[in-house]
C-alpha positions in Angstrom: -0.7 99.9 -68.1 2.2 101.3 -70.4 1.6 99.0 -73.5 1.6 95.6 -74.4 4.5 92.8 -74.8 4.2 89.4 -76.9 5.4 86.6 -74.7 7.4 83.7 -76.5 4.7 81.3 -76.4 2.8 83.7 -78.5 0.2 85.2 -75.8 0.0 88.8 -74.9 -0.1 90.5 -71.7 0.1 94.4 -70.4 3.2 95.4 -69.7 3.5 97.1 -66.1 6.8 98.9 -64.8 8.5 97.5 -62.1 10.2 99.2 -59.4 12.9 98.4 -57.3 13.4 99.3 -53.6 17.0 100.2 -52.3 17.5 98.4 -49.1 20.8 100.8 -48.2 18.4 103.8 -48.1 15.2 102.6 -47.7 13.8 100.9 -44.2 16.8 102.6 -42.7 14.5 102.0 -38.8 15.3 98.6 -39.4 18.7 96.2 -39.4 20.5 95.9 -42.9 19.2 92.0 -43.3 15.6 92.9 -42.0 14.8 95.4 -45.1 14.4 92.4 -47.2 11.6 91.4 -44.9 10.0 94.5 -45.3 10.6 95.1 -48.9 8.5 92.2 -49.4 5.9 93.7 -47.0 5.4 96.7 -49.0 5.1 94.8 -52.2 8.3 95.3 -53.6 9.3 91.8 -55.3 13.4 93.7 -56.9 16.2 95.3 -54.3 19.3 97.1 -54.9 21.4 97.6 -52.8 24.7 100.2 -52.8 26.5 99.3 -49.8 26.4 95.1 -49.1 28.8 95.3 -47.1 26.4 94.9 -43.5 26.6 91.3 -44.1 28.1 88.0 -45.6 26.8 87.4 -49.2 25.7 84.2 -48.0 22.9 86.5 -45.5 22.3 88.2 -48.3 21.4 85.8 -50.5 19.7 83.9 -47.6 17.0 86.6 -47.4 16.7 87.0 -51.1 15.8 83.6 -51.2 13.4 83.4 -48.4 11.6 86.4 -49.5 11.1 85.4 -52.4 13.5 89.0 -53.9 15.7 89.4 -57.0 18.2 92.2 -56.3 18.6 93.9 -59.3 21.3 96.1 -59.1 24.1 96.2 -56.2 27.1 98.9 -56.0 30.3 97.6 -55.1 33.5 98.9 -53.6 34.8 102.6 -54.9 37.7 103.4 -56.5 40.4 106.3 -57.5 40.3 107.0 -61.1 43.8 108.0 -61.7 46.3 109.4 -59.5 44.0 111.9 -56.7 41.3 111.4 -59.3 37.9 111.4 -57.7 36.8 108.1 -56.0 33.7 106.3 -58.0 32.1 103.4 -57.2 32.0 100.1 -59.8 28.3 98.5 -60.0 27.6 95.5 -61.5 23.9 93.9 -62.7 23.4 90.1 -62.1 22.5 88.2 -64.9 
């Protein structure tokens, strides 16, 4: 435990660090959509992905729902900064 937190209902609980697994870079021996099941099998409840374009958004949403996972980060298509600038990714954090 890294500390304690007081819930809105007044109860206190231990504060544990939570880690998300990046399914774009981990479990690469499996097809993209199968990696969500592997994340759950390894005890993760949070996932992130850099390049979610290997599957339709509806398919990703179905995997998240089936395995009770939350998508906490994804990196969207990149763009160039300025004329001839470096390519960068746009990221988002769903609420």
